[in-house]
Steps between C-alpha positions, in 0.01 A plus 500: 500500500523300178728192502757676282511790746544256790791341313658840442472586870639162610794532261562857618499377860757236413713738299527722808527235772618169348681565173618140466149352506388783273756387242405137558140592417606655172684176413195287584228388256287800409171328580620425855659835568202668666456227762873470566522878542208487744668231710835677501345838576308347792827356628665842464214667688526275805881490492530878525253552784787520752644790299177698518415478872668627814413205720357152473133565582415709190688240300282223640192705411616520138569127498148442631359705211647250257382205710146635499516546124595135455223395739244679286450784747683794343502839667356736241479433128778261405463615138638839601828332598645380169743248651223350715262488203762336278585248772135397544471458123808277492372291792170443322647439156764248609335365815792609712470378861422796731647320804845507337467875450376538858805308623722741308344786693536316830868430435563866417392603850850390601634798303315744724698400808868462591495138613755237398432178318578232757672276247534431129178301500310813605675699226410235241140502621482877449658473155273212409185694581621813317742452209436129438124548519520785251688278252237228542213744449668641189545143376127440542434800280747385235393135488263351759573154360877524551520709817481209743793318340731791583406535867840377621682744274278784618577418862877513459501788249281714724723447803808594298326806357381617842849456645655697214250778571594496867867542408416790268292674765742445788605868525133604524420227751797601714383864511161376617649267760386189314703182454381230262795264551358231733620476859660158445713633213604802706590274791710279271704812419526600867251787469159602625254760371663792680860425403395445138322836488796677663705394199837518680612137484536485125672162500211328677244692298676375188470144631127547562454634147697204363278251686187678378624525140611137487154393615338717231726360226409148607135582437581642156682182404208286617259717302714464188497122532123486546253466214367829361272469195567764236136606517549642851860616476401866477402477869866429579658782302577728799693212661763546227621809690537323834817300437720797404375699800571215741849448354571872531390492865723202566794695360407820685463342844437777753501738203134412446428783742640742242229397255696442180345169396240621252576414140484774240168546323655392171640177644171417669314547173754281321478222760121499485497492120761222497301293750183554297670379181687201648233402756775479762597721795 
């Protein structure tokens, strides 16, 4: 496919699977849009593998396909897979580090199973290798010279963004039997995996959500205080939606299981546009 066709496919993938990053792409510099769309579409592809398989083994096979692509040993013609082709082009054009992308895949294996994070450090490690890494890679595309100076901000912003996503997806995770609130946070609320999934003790579940949300808001505040050059701010645009979601979860408590945290499409578009204009989230 031609580069413009790859861009169209990547944007279509995002429009269907990650509308917020799709909108963030449209608010990004036009000359960087193709590579940002490739990165975000790759992230969407590996994030939704759990949704497309019945058990973990086929999911691991799909993860391995992406690993082999990054290792230079693709199965079949990578050019026939527009997201893969666009990703390889972005890696070459901006000298993106394949090991960081490989670590994103490795971290996503956690999604294929129903294990608990042992503690908040394990959760932050997962978020760091997924959401934070994606922000850093996008920053490299936007301005290789300024990307390193925003590493601290990317770390905190990515953790907050990942935690907001976990809160949004909690009804889906519960139906699957997954719990992304770490064991130490559950224990602090007097819960374990089974009692959390049962959903009966709403008071303690509300406490667990409060602990989780407070930790996420702390990361947002640290990200806001960190240095983010304007040249790379477009990489942080989706983070603008995290704060309102986390605050809504804090207010909802055990009501997060009812899945009413998502902001309206109009408000999300407004928040993204506002963040793009003010260079603040």
